All heavy atoms as a GROMACS GRO file, in nm:
protein
  629
    1MET      N    1   8.262  18.195   5.846
    1MET     CA    2   8.315  18.146   5.728
    1MET      C    3   8.308  17.996   5.729
    1MET      O    4   8.278  17.930   5.624
    1MET     CB    5   8.450  18.198   5.687
    1MET     CG    6   8.456  18.339   5.654
    1MET     SD    7   8.620  18.398   5.595
    1MET     CE    8   8.613  18.348   5.426
    2ASP      N    9   8.340  17.941   5.832
    2ASP     CA   10   8.350  17.797   5.842
    2ASP      C   11   8.206  17.734   5.818
    2ASP      O   12   8.194  17.639   5.744
    2ASP     CB   13   8.394  17.750   5.984
    2ASP     CG   14   8.411  17.597   5.990
    2ASP    OD1   15   8.470  17.538   5.902
    2ASP    OD2   16   8.360  17.542   6.088
    3VAL      N   17   8.113  17.796   5.874
    3VAL     CA   18   7.972  17.752   5.856
    3VAL      C   19   7.933  17.761   5.705
    3VAL      O   20   7.869  17.669   5.647
    3VAL     CB   21   7.873  17.832   5.938
    3VAL    CG1   22   7.732  17.793   5.910
    3VAL    CG2   23   7.900  17.812   6.087
    4GLY      N   24   7.967  17.874   5.640
    4GLY     CA   25   7.938  17.889   5.495
    4GLY      C   26   8.004  17.784   5.418
    4GLY      O   27   7.947  17.730   5.322
    5PHE      N   28   8.131  17.765   5.434
    5PHE     CA   29   8.208  17.664   5.357
    5PHE      C   30   8.153  17.520   5.378
    5PHE      O   31   8.147  17.441   5.291
    5PHE     CB   32   8.358  17.664   5.377
    5PHE     CG   33   8.425  17.775   5.308
    5PHE    CD1   34   8.471  17.891   5.376
    5PHE    CD2   35   8.433  17.783   5.171
    5PHE    CE1   36   8.532  17.996   5.311
    5PHE    CE2   37   8.498  17.883   5.107
    5PHE     CZ   38   8.548  17.986   5.169
    6THR      N   39   8.125  17.489   5.506
    6THR     CA   40   8.068  17.361   5.539
    6THR      C   41   7.936  17.338   5.475
    6THR      O   42   7.903  17.236   5.422
    6THR     CB   43   8.058  17.337   5.696
    6THR    OG1   44   8.185  17.364   5.746
    6THR    CG2   45   8.017  17.203   5.730
    7ALA      N   46   7.848  17.445   5.478
    7ALA     CA   47   7.710  17.425   5.422
    7ALA      C   48   7.724  17.416   5.268
    7ALA      O   49   7.648  17.347   5.201
    7ALA     CB   50   7.636  17.561   5.452
    8ALA      N   51   7.827  17.474   5.202
    8ALA     CA   52   7.851  17.466   5.066
    8ALA      C   53   7.912  17.330   5.019
    8ALA      O   54   7.923  17.296   4.905
    8ALA     CB   55   7.927  17.580   5.007
    9GLY      N   56   7.956  17.254   5.121
    9GLY     CA   57   8.031  17.131   5.093
    9GLY      C   58   8.168  17.146   5.044
    9GLY      O   59   8.224  17.057   4.970
   10LEU      N   60   8.234  17.256   5.079
   10LEU     CA   61   8.371  17.288   5.026
   10LEU      C   62   8.481  17.246   5.138
   10LEU      O   63   8.594  17.266   5.108
   10LEU     CB   64   8.386  17.429   5.000
   10LEU     CG   65   8.295  17.482   4.886
   10LEU    CD1   66   8.301  17.629   4.869
   10LEU    CD2   67   8.336  17.416   4.754
   11VAL      N   68   8.442  17.192   5.251
   11VAL     CA   69   8.535  17.149   5.349
   11VAL      C   70   8.565  17.007   5.325
   11VAL      O   71   8.471  16.923   5.327
   11VAL     CB   72   8.482  17.184   5.497
   11VAL    CG1   73   8.577  17.133   5.603
   11VAL    CG2   74   8.451  17.325   5.517
   12LEU      N   75   8.687  16.974   5.317
   12LEU     CA   76   8.725  16.833   5.290
   12LEU      C   77   8.727  16.753   5.426
   12LEU      O   78   8.749  16.809   5.531
   12LEU     CB   79   8.862  16.822   5.233
   12LEU     CG   80   8.881  16.895   5.093
   12LEU    CD1   81   9.029  16.885   5.053
   12LEU    CD2   82   8.799  16.817   4.992
   13GLU      N   83   8.704  16.624   5.410
   13GLU     CA   84   8.704  16.543   5.531
   13GLU      C   85   8.850  16.512   5.566
   13GLU      O   86   8.938  16.501   5.481
   13GLU     CB   87   8.639  16.407   5.504
   13GLU     CG   88   8.490  16.414   5.475
   13GLU     CD   89   8.410  16.462   5.600
   13GLU    OE1   90   8.449  16.418   5.712
   13GLU    OE2   91   8.316  16.543   5.582
   14PRO      N   92   8.875  16.508   5.692
   14PRO     CA   93   9.018  16.472   5.733
   14PRO      C   94   9.064  16.342   5.692
   14PRO      O   95   8.987  16.242   5.690
   14PRO     CB   96   9.018  16.481   5.892
   14PRO     CG   97   8.877  16.501   5.929
   14PRO     CD   98   8.800  16.526   5.812
   15ASN      N   99   9.190  16.335   5.642
   15ASN     CA  100   9.242  16.208   5.597
   15ASN      C  101   9.344  16.152   5.697
   15ASN      O  102   9.446  16.204   5.719
   15ASN     CB  103   9.308  16.231   5.463
   15ASN     CG  104   9.358  16.103   5.394
   15ASN    OD1  105   9.358  15.996   5.457
   15ASN    ND2  106   9.411  16.120   5.277
   16PRO      N  107   9.312  16.039   5.762
   16PRO     CA  108   9.406  15.979   5.859
   16PRO      C  109   9.540  15.933   5.791
   16PRO      O  110   9.639  15.915   5.867
   16PRO     CB  111   9.331  15.870   5.920
   16PRO     CG  112   9.224  15.830   5.824
   16PRO     CD  113   9.199  15.953   5.741
   17ASN      N  114   9.541  15.901   5.666
   17ASN     CA  115   9.668  15.850   5.604
   17ASN      C  116   9.740  15.959   5.523
   17ASN      O  117   9.788  15.932   5.423
   17ASN     CB  118   9.624  15.734   5.508
   17ASN     CG  119   9.576  15.612   5.583
   17ASN    OD1  120   9.620  15.585   5.687
   17ASN    ND2  121   9.484  15.538   5.516
   18ILE      N  122   9.731  16.080   5.573
   18ILE     CA  123   9.795  16.196   5.498
   18ILE      C  124   9.936  16.179   5.488
   18ILE      O  125  10.001  16.212   5.388
   18ILE     CB  126   9.763  16.322   5.574
   18ILE    CG1  127   9.800  16.442   5.480
   18ILE    CG2  128   9.826  16.339   5.702
   18ILE    CD1  129   9.713  16.466   5.363
   19ARG      N  130  10.017  16.113   5.585
   19ARG     CA  131  10.158  16.095   5.576
   19ARG      C  132  10.192  15.996   5.462
   19ARG      O  133  10.298  16.012   5.407
   19ARG     CB  134  10.211  16.047   5.705
   19ARG     CG  135  10.216  16.158   5.814
   19ARG     CD  136  10.288  16.116   5.934
   19ARG     NE  137  10.294  16.231   6.024
   19ARG     CZ  138  10.322  16.230   6.157
   19ARG    NH1  139  10.360  16.105   6.197
   19ARG    NH2  140  10.319  16.325   6.226
   20ALA      N  141  10.112  15.904   5.429
   20ALA     CA  142  10.141  15.810   5.333
   20ALA      C  143  10.125  15.871   5.193
   20ALA      O  144  10.187  15.827   5.098
   20ALA     CB  145  10.047  15.692   5.337
   21GLU      N  146  10.042  15.970   5.181
   21GLU     CA  147  10.017  16.044   5.056
   21GLU      C  148  10.114  16.155   5.027
   21GLU      O  149  10.130  16.208   4.917
   21GLU     CB  150   9.881  16.097   5.046
   21GLU     CG  151   9.772  15.988   5.055
   21GLU     CD  152   9.636  16.035   5.043
   21GLU    OE1  153   9.614  16.151   5.013
   21GLU    OE2  154   9.538  15.960   5.065
   22LEU      N  155  10.181  16.208   5.126
   22LEU     CA  156  10.290  16.318   5.106
   22LEU      C  157  10.404  16.267   5.031
   22LEU      O  158  10.458  16.158   5.050
   22LEU     CB  159  10.331  16.370   5.240
   22LEU     CG  160  10.226  16.450   5.315
   22LEU    CD1  161  10.286  16.491   5.455
   22LEU    CD2  162  10.177  16.568   5.237
   23THR      N  163  10.448  16.351   4.935
   23THR     CA  164  10.574  16.311   4.865
   23THR      C  165  10.687  16.373   4.937
   23THR      O  166  10.682  16.476   4.999
   23THR     CB  167  10.570  16.370   4.726
   23THR    OG1  168  10.548  16.509   4.728
   23THR    CG2  169  10.455  16.304   4.652
   24THR      N  170  10.796  16.303   4.925
   24THR     CA  171  10.914  16.351   4.999
   24THR      C  172  11.013  16.419   4.903
   24THR      O  173  11.002  16.391   4.786
   24THR     CB  174  10.988  16.241   5.074
   24THR    OG1  175  11.021  16.134   4.975
   24THR    CG2  176  10.903  16.171   5.179
   25PHE      N  177  11.105  16.500   4.949
   25PHE     CA  178  11.199  16.560   4.863
   25PHE      C  179  11.293  16.459   4.811
   25PHE      O  180  11.341  16.373   4.880
   25PHE     CB  181  11.277  16.668   4.945
   25PHE     CG  182  11.380  16.741   4.858
   25PHE    CD1  183  11.345  16.840   4.773
   25PHE    CD2  184  11.510  16.700   4.876
   25PHE    CE1  185  11.439  16.902   4.698
   25PHE    CE2  186  11.609  16.766   4.806
   25PHE     CZ  187  11.578  16.866   4.709
   26SER      N  188  11.321  16.468   4.677
   26SER     CA  189  11.417  16.380   4.619
   26SER      C  190  11.499  16.448   4.506
   26SER      O  191  11.450  16.548   4.451
   26SER     CB  192  11.349  16.257   4.560
   26SER     OG  193  11.260  16.287   4.458
   27PHE      N  194  11.612  16.402   4.481
   27PHE     CA  195  11.697  16.454   4.374
   27PHE      C  196  11.667  16.390   4.252
   27PHE      O  197  11.736  16.304   4.200
   27PHE     CB  198  11.840  16.442   4.403
   27PHE     CG  199  11.888  16.531   4.519
   27PHE    CD1  200  11.913  16.481   4.644
   27PHE    CD2  201  11.915  16.662   4.496
   27PHE    CE1  202  11.948  16.550   4.752
   27PHE    CE2  203  11.943  16.746   4.603
   27PHE     CZ  204  11.972  16.696   4.733
   28ASN      N  205  11.550  16.418   4.185
   28ASN     CA  206  11.515  16.362   4.056
   28ASN      C  207  11.551  16.449   3.944
   28ASN      O  208  11.628  16.549   3.962
   28ASN     CB  209  11.370  16.331   4.053
   28ASN     CG  210  11.278  16.452   4.072
   28ASN    OD1  211  11.327  16.560   4.071
   28ASN    ND2  212  11.148  16.428   4.086
   29TYR      N  213  11.518  16.416   3.822
   29TYR     CA  214  11.564  16.492   3.710
   29TYR      C  215  11.522  16.644   3.706
   29TYR      O  216  11.583  16.722   3.656
   29TYR     CB  217  11.520  16.427   3.573
   29TYR     CG  218  11.377  16.427   3.547
   29TYR    CD1  219  11.326  16.525   3.451
   29TYR    CD2  220  11.283  16.344   3.603
   29TYR    CE1  221  11.189  16.539   3.426
   29TYR    CE2  222  11.156  16.359   3.580
   29TYR     CZ  223  11.107  16.452   3.491
   29TYR     OH  224  10.972  16.462   3.463
   30THR      N  225  11.399  16.662   3.765
   30THR     CA  226  11.349  16.803   3.762
   30THR      C  227  11.441  16.896   3.855
   30THR      O  228  11.458  17.010   3.825
   30THR     CB  229  11.202  16.815   3.807
   30THR    OG1  230  11.193  16.758   3.936
   30THR    CG2  231  11.112  16.743   3.716
   31PHE      N  232  11.489  16.837   3.972
   31PHE     CA  233  11.585  16.911   4.051
   31PHE      C  234  11.710  16.958   3.970
   31PHE      O  235  11.754  17.071   3.979
   31PHE     CB  236  11.626  16.832   4.177
   31PHE     CG  237  11.735  16.896   4.250
   31PHE    CD1  238  11.702  17.001   4.338
   31PHE    CD2  239  11.864  16.855   4.231
   31PHE    CE1  240  11.806  17.061   4.413
   31PHE    CE2  241  11.962  16.914   4.305
   31PHE     CZ  242  11.936  17.021   4.399
   32TRP      N  243  11.768  16.858   3.894
   32TRP     CA  244  11.888  16.884   3.820
   32TRP      C  245  11.860  16.976   3.702
   32TRP      O  246  11.945  17.072   3.673
   32TRP     CB  247  11.954  16.756   3.777
   32TRP     CG  248  11.993  16.668   3.889
   32TRP    CD1  249  11.928  16.558   3.928
   32TRP    CD2  250  12.093  16.698   3.984
   32TRP    NE1  251  12.000  16.514   4.048
   32TRP    CE2  252  12.100  16.597   4.075
   32TRP    CE3  253  12.189  16.805   4.005
   32TRP    CZ2  254  12.183  16.592   4.186
   32TRP    CZ3  255  12.273  16.806   4.106
   32TRP    CH2  256  12.264  16.696   4.202
   33LEU      N  257  11.742  16.968   3.641
   33LEU     CA  258  11.710  17.065   3.528
   33LEU      C  259  11.696  17.205   3.584
   33LEU      O  260  11.736  17.300   3.520
   33LEU     CB  261  11.587  17.018   3.460
   33LEU     CG  262  11.601  16.899   3.360
   33LEU    CD1  263  11.465  16.862   3.308
   33LEU    CD2  264  11.697  16.937   3.247
   34ASN      N  265  11.624  17.216   3.697
   34ASN     CA  266  11.608  17.346   3.758
   34ASN      C  267  11.746  17.405   3.795
   34ASN      O  268  11.771  17.525   3.779
   34ASN     CB  269  11.529  17.339   3.884
   34ASN     CG  270  11.374  17.315   3.852
   34ASN    OD1  271  11.333  17.353   3.746
   34ASN    ND2  272  11.308  17.258   3.944
   35LEU      N  273  11.831  17.325   3.854
   35LEU     CA  274  11.967  17.370   3.883
   35LEU      C  275  12.044  17.420   3.757
   35LEU      O  276  12.115  17.522   3.758
   35LEU     CB  277  12.041  17.250   3.956
   35LEU     CG  278  12.165  17.298   4.032
   35LEU    CD1  279  12.127  17.382   4.143
   35LEU    CD2  280  12.236  17.170   4.080
   36VAL      N  281  12.043  17.340   3.652
   36VAL     CA  282  12.106  17.383   3.530
   36VAL      C  283  12.052  17.508   3.470
   36VAL      O  284  12.124  17.603   3.439
   36VAL     CB  285  12.106  17.262   3.423
   36VAL    CG1  286  12.146  17.312   3.284
   36VAL    CG2  287  12.179  17.147   3.466
   37PHE      N  288  11.911  17.521   3.458
   37PHE     CA  289  11.855  17.638   3.407
   37PHE      C  290  11.874  17.759   3.495
   37PHE      O  291  11.882  17.874   3.447
   37PHE     CB  292  11.714  17.617   3.356
   37PHE     CG  293  11.705  17.537   3.242
   37PHE    CD1  294  11.647  17.399   3.242
   37PHE    CD2  295  11.747  17.582   3.115
   37PHE    CE1  296  11.637  17.326   3.127
   37PHE    CE2  297  11.734  17.511   2.997
   37PHE     CZ  298  11.686  17.385   3.006
   38GLY      N  299  11.875  17.737   3.630
   38GLY     CA  300  11.902  17.845   3.720
   38GLY      C  301  12.043  17.899   3.698
   38GLY      O  302  12.062  18.021   3.702
   39ALA      N  303  12.141  17.812   3.691
   39ALA     CA  304  12.279  17.855   3.663
   39ALA      C  305  12.298  17.927   3.526
   39ALA      O  306  12.364  18.023   3.513
   39ALA     CB  307  12.372  17.733   3.670
   40LEU      N  308  12.223  17.878   3.427
   40LEU     CA  309  12.225  17.940   3.295
   40LEU      C  310  12.170  18.082   3.296
   40LEU      O  311  12.221  18.172   3.247
   40LEU     CB  312  12.150  17.852   3.191
   40LEU     CG  313  12.163  17.889   3.046
   40LEU    CD1  314  12.304  17.874   2.995
   40LEU    CD2  315  12.067  17.799   2.963
   41ALA      N  316  12.052  18.095   3.375
   41ALA     CA  317  12.000  18.224   3.385
   41ALA      C  318  12.086  18.319   3.462
   41ALA      O  319  12.107  18.442   3.425
   41ALA     CB  320  11.866  18.216   3.460
   42ALA      N  321  12.158  18.272   3.563
   42ALA     CA  322  12.253  18.356   3.643
   42ALA      C  323  12.362  18.396   3.551
   42ALA      O  324  12.415  18.512   3.568
   42ALA     CB  325  12.304  18.280   3.765
   43TYR      N  326  12.410  18.309   3.473
   43TYR     CA  327  12.515  18.334   3.379
   43TYR      C  328  12.478  18.446   3.271
   43TYR      O  329  12.547  18.539   3.250
   43TYR     CB  330  12.564  18.219   3.300
   43TYR     CG  331  12.662  18.238   3.183
   43TYR    CD1  332  12.786  18.283   3.212
   43TYR    CD2  333  12.620  18.232   3.056
   43TYR    CE1  334  12.878  18.315   3.108
   43TYR    CE2  335  12.699  18.258   2.950
   43TYR     CZ  336  12.837  18.300   2.978
   43TYR     OH  337  12.922  18.321   2.873
   44PHE      N  338  12.357  18.436   3.220
   44PHE     CA  339  12.311  18.546   3.126
   44PHE      C  340  12.292  18.670   3.193
   44PHE      O  341  12.317  18.783   3.137
   44PHE     CB  342  12.178  18.501   3.061
   44PHE     CG  343  12.199  18.389   2.954
   44PHE    CD1  344  12.105  18.291   2.942
   44PHE    CD2  345  12.304  18.399   2.871
   44PHE    CE1  346  12.125  18.194   2.855
   44PHE    CE2  347  12.327  18.301   2.774
   44PHE     CZ  348  12.237  18.196   2.762
   45VAL      N  349  12.252  18.676   3.318
   45VAL     CA  350  12.241  18.802   3.396
   45VAL      C  351  12.374  18.861   3.408
   45VAL      O  352  12.402  18.981   3.404
   45VAL     CB  353  12.163  18.786   3.535
   45VAL    CG1  354  12.181  18.906   3.628
   45VAL    CG2  355  12.014  18.747   3.503
   46TRP      N  356  12.470  18.780   3.453
   46TRP     CA  357  12.609  18.825   3.470
   46TRP      C  358  12.667  18.876   3.348
   46TRP      O  359  12.731  18.980   3.343
   46TRP     CB  360  12.700  18.717   3.537
   46TRP     CG  361  12.835  18.753   3.548
   46TRP    CD1  362  12.890  18.816   3.653
   46TRP    CD2  363  12.937  18.722   3.460
   46TRP    NE1  364  13.031  18.832   3.633
   46TRP    CE2  365  13.060  18.778   3.508
   46TRP    CE3  366  12.948  18.658   3.338
   46TRP    CZ2  367  13.181  18.767   3.448
   46TRP    CZ3  368  13.070  18.651   3.265
   46TRP    CH2  369  13.190  18.698   3.323
   47LEU      N  370  12.647  18.804   3.231
   47LEU     CA  371  12.697  18.847   3.105
   47LEU      C  372  12.635  18.976   3.059
   47LEU      O  373  12.706  19.063   3.010
   47LEU     CB  374  12.664  18.735   2.998
   47LEU     CG  375  12.728  18.748   2.862
   47LEU    CD1  376  12.874  18.730   2.882
   47LEU    CD2  377  12.677  18.637   2.779
   48ASN      N  378  12.508  18.996   3.078
   48ASN     CA  379  12.450  19.126   3.050
   48ASN      C  380  12.501  19.238   3.134
   48ASN      O  381  12.511  19.350   3.088
   48ASN     CB  382  12.297  19.121   3.059
   48ASN     CG  383  12.232  19.241   3.006
   48ASN    OD1  384  12.263  19.290   2.897
   48ASN    ND2  385  12.131  19.291   3.083
   49TRP      N  386  12.533  19.209   3.256
   49TRP     CA  387  12.587  19.311   3.344
   49TRP      C  388  12.723  19.347   3.304
   49TRP      O  389  12.764  19.463   3.314
   49TRP     CB  390  12.585  19.265   3.490
   49TRP     CG  391  12.624  19.356   3.594
   49TRP    CD1  392  12.571  19.476   3.628
   49TRP    CD2  393  12.748  19.347   3.664
   49TRP    NE1  394  12.642  19.531   3.722
   49TRP    CE2  395  12.757  19.453   3.754
   49TRP    CE3  396  12.851  19.254   3.668
   49TRP    CZ2  397  12.866  19.480   3.826
   49TRP    CZ3  398  12.954  19.274   3.754
   49TRP    CH2  399  12.969  19.391   3.838
   50GLN      N  400  12.796  19.253   3.256
   50GLN     CA  401  12.939  19.272   3.225
   50GLN      C  402  12.943  19.352   3.080
   50GLN      O  403  13.020  19.441   3.067
   50GLN     CB  404  13.011  19.143   3.208
   50GLN     CG  405  13.044  19.072   3.331
   50GLN     CD  406  13.138  19.156   3.420
   50GLN    OE1  407  13.240  19.205   3.376
   50GLN    NE2  408  13.108  19.158   3.555
   51GLN      N  409  12.862  19.311   2.984
   51GLN     CA  410  12.863  19.368   2.851
   51GLN      C  411  12.722  19.394   2.808
   51GLN      O  412  12.662  19.312   2.732
   51GLN     CB  413  12.927  19.273   2.752
   51GLN     CG  414  13.067  19.232   2.790
   51GLN     CD  415  13.127  19.125   2.712
   51GLN    OE1  416  13.053  19.065   2.626
   51GLN    NE2  417  13.254  19.098   2.725
   52PRO      N  418  12.661  19.502   2.848
   52PRO     CA  419  12.518  19.527   2.810
   52PRO      C  420  12.508  19.548   2.657
   52PRO      O  421  12.598  19.604   2.595
   52PRO     CB  422  12.486  19.652   2.884
   52PRO     CG  423  12.607  19.712   2.940
   52PRO     CD  424  12.712  19.601   2.936
   53MET      N  425  12.397  19.500   2.604
   53MET     CA  426  12.383  19.516   2.458
   53MET      C  427  12.333  19.651   2.423
   53MET      O  428  12.260  19.718   2.499
   53MET     CB  429  12.282  19.412   2.407
   53MET     CG  430  12.326  19.270   2.412
   53MET     SD  431  12.197  19.151   2.372
   53MET     CE  432  12.127  19.217   2.228
   54ASP      N  433  12.376  19.703   2.307
   54ASP     CA  434  12.317  19.830   2.255
   54ASP      C  435  12.202  19.791   2.182
   54ASP      O  436  12.197  19.730   2.072
   54ASP     CB  437  12.419  19.900   2.163
   54ASP     CG  438  12.376  20.031   2.116
   54ASP    OD1  439  12.278  20.081   2.171
   54ASP    OD2  440  12.428  20.081   2.010
   55ARG      N  441  12.083  19.843   2.234
   55ARG     CA  442  11.952  19.805   2.178
   55ARG      C  443  11.899  19.911   2.076
   55ARG      O  444  11.777  19.928   2.066
   55ARG     CB  445  11.856  19.782   2.287
   55ARG     CG  446  11.886  19.654   2.362
   55ARG     CD  447  11.792  19.638   2.485
   55ARG     NE  448  11.824  19.513   2.549
   55ARG     CZ  449  11.921  19.495   2.647
   55ARG    NH1  450  12.006  19.598   2.678
   55ARG    NH2  451  11.941  19.380   2.700
   56GLY      N  452  11.991  19.986   2.018
   56GLY     CA  453  11.943  20.093   1.920
   56GLY      C  454  11.903  20.219   1.988
   56GLY      O  455  11.866  20.312   1.912
   57HIS      N  456  11.917  20.238   2.108
   57HIS     CA  457  11.883  20.366   2.179
   57HIS      C  458  12.008  20.427   2.242
   57HIS      O  459  12.009  20.478   2.346
   57HIS     CB  460  11.776  20.339   2.292
   57HIS     CG  461  11.645  20.299   2.232
   57HIS    ND1  462  11.557  20.388   2.180
   57HIS    CD2  463  11.589  20.176   2.216
   57HIS    CE1  464  11.454  20.323   2.141
   57HIS    NE2  465  11.466  20.193   2.154
   58GLY      N  466  12.114  20.404   2.170
   58GLY     CA  467  12.241  20.450   2.229
   58GLY      C  468  12.250  20.612   2.229
   58GLY      O  469  12.179  20.672   2.155
   59HIS      N  470  12.328  20.659   2.312
   59HIS     CA  471  12.351  20.798   2.330
   59HIS      C  472  12.464  20.847   2.242
   59HIS      O  473  12.573  20.800   2.262
   59HIS     CB  474  12.365  20.838   2.469
   59HIS     CG  475  12.246  20.801   2.556
   59HIS    ND1  476  12.134  20.869   2.563
   59HIS    CD2  477  12.231  20.693   2.639
   59HIS    CE1  478  12.047  20.816   2.638
   59HIS    NE2  479  12.109  20.710   2.690
   60HIS      N  480  12.428  20.931   2.146
   60HIS     CA  481  12.540  20.976   2.055
   60HIS      C  482  12.624  21.089   2.114
   60HIS      O  483  12.574  21.161   2.190
   60HIS     CB  484  12.478  21.027   1.921
   60HIS     CG  485  12.397  20.918   1.854
   60HIS    ND1  486  12.449  20.818   1.790
   60HIS    CD2  487  12.257  20.908   1.840
   60HIS    CE1  488  12.348  20.742   1.736
   60HIS    NE2  489  12.236  20.796   1.767
   61GLN      N  490  12.743  21.087   2.075
   61GLN     CA  491  12.834  21.196   2.123
   61GLN      C  492  12.850  21.300   2.020
   61GLN      O  493  12.841  21.270   1.892
   61GLN     CB  494  12.966  21.136   2.158
   61GLN     CG  495  12.967  21.022   2.265
   61GLN     CD  496  12.929  21.084   2.400
   61GLN    OE1  497  12.963  21.192   2.430
   61GLN    NE2  498  12.866  21.000   2.482
   62GLY      N  499  12.877  21.422   2.053
   62GLY     CA  500  12.905  21.526   1.952
   62GLY      C  501  12.812  21.643   1.971
   62GLY      O  502  12.722  21.645   2.045
   63PRO      N  503  12.849  21.750   1.893
   63PRO     CA  504  12.771  21.877   1.906
   63PRO      C  505  12.623  21.862   1.860
   63PRO      O  506  12.537  21.940   1.907
   63PRO     CB  507  12.849  21.976   1.830
   63PRO     CG  508  12.926  21.895   1.733
   63PRO     CD  509  12.950  21.764   1.793
   64HIS      N  510  12.594  21.776   1.764
   64HIS     CA  511  12.458  21.768   1.710
   64HIS      C  512  12.389  21.637   1.752
   64HIS      O  513  12.305  21.586   1.688
   64HIS     CB  514  12.462  21.771   1.561
   64HIS     CG  515  12.527  21.899   1.504
   64HIS    ND1  516  12.468  22.016   1.518
   64HIS    CD2  517  12.647  21.923   1.442
   64HIS    CE1  518  12.537  22.112   1.463
   64HIS    NE2  519  12.653  22.055   1.426
   65ALA      N  520  12.428  21.592   1.869
   65ALA     CA  521  12.374  21.462   1.915
   65ALA      C  522  12.222  21.472   1.942
   65ALA      O  523  12.148  21.377   1.907
   65ALA     CB  524  12.444  21.418   2.042
   66ALA      N  525  12.172  21.579   1.995
   66ALA     CA  526  12.033  21.591   2.017
   66ALA      C  527  11.945  21.602   1.897
   66ALA      O  528  11.843  21.538   1.877
   66ALA     CB  529  12.005  21.708   2.116
   67ASP      N  530  12.001  21.671   1.798
   67ASP     CA  531  11.930  21.687   1.665
   67ASP      C  532  11.938  21.548   1.591
   67ASP      O  533  11.832  21.517   1.529
   67ASP     CB  534  12.004  21.791   1.582
   67ASP     CG  535  11.993  21.932   1.642
   67ASP    OD1  536  11.899  21.950   1.719
   67ASP    OD2  537  12.076  22.019   1.618
   68ASP      N  538  12.048  21.476   1.589
   68ASP     CA  539  12.056  21.354   1.522
   68ASP      C  540  11.968  21.251   1.589
   68ASP      O  541  11.902  21.175   1.525
   68ASP     CB  542  12.208  21.302   1.530
   68ASP     CG  543  12.227  21.179   1.444
   68ASP    OD1  544  12.168  21.177   1.334
   68ASP    OD2  545  12.292  21.086   1.493
   69HIS      N  546  11.963  21.250   1.726
   69HIS     CA  547  11.878  21.160   1.797
   69HIS      C  548  11.726  21.177   1.764
   69HIS      O  549  11.655  21.088   1.740
   69HIS     CB  550  11.905  21.158   1.943
   69HIS     CG  551  11.820  21.065   2.021
   69HIS    ND1  552  11.845  20.932   2.019
   69HIS    CD2  553  11.718  21.082   2.107
   69HIS    CE1  554  11.758  20.866   2.101
   69HIS    NE2  555  11.682  20.962   2.156
   70ALA      N  556  11.683  21.307   1.763
   70ALA     CA  557  11.549  21.344   1.739
   70ALA      C  558  11.507  21.308   1.591
   70ALA      O  559  11.391  21.268   1.561
   70ALA     CB  560  11.524  21.489   1.758
   71ALA      N  561  11.605  21.317   1.499
   71ALA     CA  562  11.576  21.288   1.352
   71ALA      C  563  11.553  21.148   1.326
   71ALA      O  564  11.489  21.113   1.236
   71ALA     CB  565  11.682  21.348   1.269
   72HIS      N  566  11.619  21.065   1.406
   72HIS     CA  567  11.613  20.924   1.379
   72HIS      C  568  11.528  20.846   1.481
   72HIS      O  569  11.521  20.718   1.467
   72HIS     CB  570  11.752  20.864   1.376
   72HIS     CG  571  11.841  20.915   1.263
   72HIS    ND1  572  11.814  20.877   1.140
   72HIS    CD2  573  11.951  20.990   1.269
   72HIS    CE1  574  11.909  20.943   1.072
   72HIS    NE2  575  11.986  21.020   1.143
   73HIS      N  576  11.465  20.904   1.575
   73HIS     CA  577  11.393  20.832   1.673
   73HIS      C  578  11.239  20.863   1.648
   73HIS      O  579  11.185  20.973   1.680
   73HIS     CB  580  11.434  20.876   1.811
   73HIS     CG  581  11.382  20.794   1.920
   73HIS    ND1  582  11.456  20.699   1.976
   73HIS    CD2  583  11.259  20.788   1.977
   73HIS    CE1  584  11.383  20.637   2.069
   73HIS    NE2  585  11.267  20.691   2.068
   74HIS      N  586  11.170  20.772   1.591
   74HIS     CA  587  11.025  20.788   1.555
   74HIS      C  588  10.948  20.690   1.630
   74HIS      O  589  10.988  20.568   1.630
   74HIS     CB  590  11.005  20.773   1.402
   74HIS     CG  591  11.077  20.876   1.322
   74HIS    ND1  592  11.047  21.006   1.312
   74HIS    CD2  593  11.182  20.853   1.245
   74HIS    CE1  594  11.134  21.066   1.233
   74HIS    NE2  595  11.222  20.982   1.197
   75HIS      N  596  10.835  20.730   1.687
   75HIS     CA  597  10.743  20.638   1.740
   75HIS      C  598  10.607  20.648   1.664
   75HIS      O  599  10.557  20.752   1.645
   75HIS     CB  600  10.715  20.669   1.893
   75HIS     CG  601  10.826  20.644   1.972
   75HIS    ND1  602  10.847  20.513   2.030
   75HIS    CD2  603  10.917  20.725   2.030
   75HIS    CE1  604  10.954  20.520   2.107
   75HIS    NE2  605  11.002  20.644   2.112
   76HIS      N  606  10.566  20.531   1.616
   76HIS     CA  607  10.445  20.533   1.532
   76HIS      C  608  10.336  20.487   1.628
   76HIS      O  609  10.337  20.393   1.693
   76HIS     CB  610  10.455  20.429   1.418
   76HIS     CG  611  10.570  20.458   1.323
   76HIS    ND1  612  10.562  20.562   1.233
   76HIS    CD2  613  10.688  20.405   1.312
   76HIS    CE1  614  10.666  20.577   1.164
   76HIS    NE2  615  10.758  20.478   1.209
   77THR      N  616  10.220  20.571   1.611
   77THR     CA  617  10.098  20.530   1.696
   77THR      C  618   9.998  20.469   1.605
   77THR      O  619   9.980  20.511   1.488
   77THR     CB  620  10.039  20.656   1.765
   77THR    OG1  621  10.013  20.747   1.661
   77THR    CG2  622  10.146  20.712   1.867
   78PRO      N  623   9.932  20.357   1.654
   78PRO     CA  624   9.838  20.298   1.568
   78PRO      C  625   9.707  20.372   1.547
   78PRO      O  626   9.660  20.453   1.613
   78PRO     CB  627   9.805  20.168   1.645
   78PRO     CG  628   9.860  20.180   1.777
   78PRO     CD  629   9.954  20.292   1.774
   0.00000   0.00000   0.00000
């Protein structure tokens, strides 16, 4: 594989100044935005776990629950 990539010119030349070009970890605005939105996502997951939303597919109680569910649950095919 090395011969194939070298022949195709896809192997990069070694860079002796690679350490000067590397970026270091820093607490810039993107870190804080990621932290805020990560906390917000965790809150929404927790909120949904505490109080799940009824998305219209609720299970009805009573003697005619199966008949009522079948009468109101339609899937349209294109």
